[in-house]
C-alpha positions, -999 to 999 in steps of 0.1 A, spaced: 0 0 0 29 24 9 44 20 -26 11 24 -43 2 55 -23 34 71 -29 31 65 -67 -4 79 -67 7 110 -48 37 115 -70 14 112 -101 -13 135 -86 -39 109 -90 -76 116 -83 -88 106 -48 -108 77 -63 -75 58 -69 -65 59 -32 -82 26 -22 -85 20 16 -68 -7 35 -99 -28 35 -97 -29 -3 -62 -44 -2 -72 -68 25 -102 -80 5 -82 -84 -26 -59 -107 -8 -85 -126 12 -110 -131 -17 -86 -135 -46 -56 -151 -30 -54 -180 -54 -55 -157 -84 -30 -130 -72 6 -128 -83 27 -103 -64 58 -90 -82 86 -72 -63 119 -54 -72 145 -53 -46 176 -30 -44 202 -37 -16 175 -56 4 148 -29 1 116 -33 -18 115 -4 -44 87 -16 -66 58 -40 -62 28 -50 -83 -5 -69 -76 -16 -89 -106 -46 -111 -113 -40 -145 -129 -68 -167 -144 -62 -195 -168 -38 -183 -194 -42 -145 -187 -27 -120 -165 -43 -86 -157 -20 -61 -140 -40 -43 -113 -20 -21 -91 17 -12 -88 39 12 -70 75 24 -70 97 45 -47 105 77 -65 140 80 -52 150 48 -71 133 58 -105 168 58 -121 168 20 -116 137 16 -138 118 -6 -112 85 -2 -131 101 -18 -162 117 -45 -141 83 -53 -126 70 -57 -162 100 -78 -172 96 -101 -141 59 -106 -149 67 -114 -185 93 -140 -176 68 -156 -151 41 -156 -177 64 -173 -202 75 -199 -177 38 -205 -167 23 -207 -203 5 -173 -201 -8 -162 -234 -16 -126 -227 -8 -99 -201 -34 -72 -200 -18 -40 -187 -49 -17 -190 -47 19 -201 -35 51 -188 -48 78 -165 -69 94 -192 -84 86 -226 -58 107 -243 -38 85 -268 -7 104 -257 -12 96 -220 23 89 -205 12 59 -185 -6 44 -216 25 49 -238 47 33 -210 25 2 -210 21 1 -247 58 -3 -252 55 -39 -237 27 -49 -261 33 -30 -294 10 -53 -313 -18 -58 -289 -37 -25 -288 -75 -34 -285 -105 -12 -288 -125 -7 -257 -158 8 -246 -169 22 -214 -206 21 -205 -231 17 -178 -265 2 -172 -287 4 -142 -303 -29 -137 -325 -21 -107 -339 13 -112 -359 13 -79 -329 2 -57 -307 27 -76 -331 56 -69 -334 45 -32 -296 45 -29 -293 79 -44 -319 93 -21 -302 79 10 -268 93 -3 -283 127 -6 -298 125 29 -264 115 43 -247 144 25 -273 169 37 -265 160 74 
């Protein structure tokens, strides 16, 4: 969490990306068998770490963090390299790294990730659907009441 939070602060991430401790605990408790942790060490200190989801022949990178003072050692690239090696050794056919911080095709995080999968850019769509209108409406009303207090 410390590495992740430091990375989010350094990148001026929106508050929505600062998951609470319960989120990390739940990931580990509920998805333990499908989580692969990657770590980068320098002189006995963890300077980079990633949480990845593994299912079948797929890996989805989820959260990662690095210590800013060790950026010159390229720990984010080493995390990706380690994940790739593990994937090859375990017959993984695709690593999904996700996108960037924005929908801008020049987003620096997206461009960093893209360099590891130059031939695997996929179209994607974002949408939403409210399945239970009544419950959604009740939740919105209760949220407004709480905010009014």
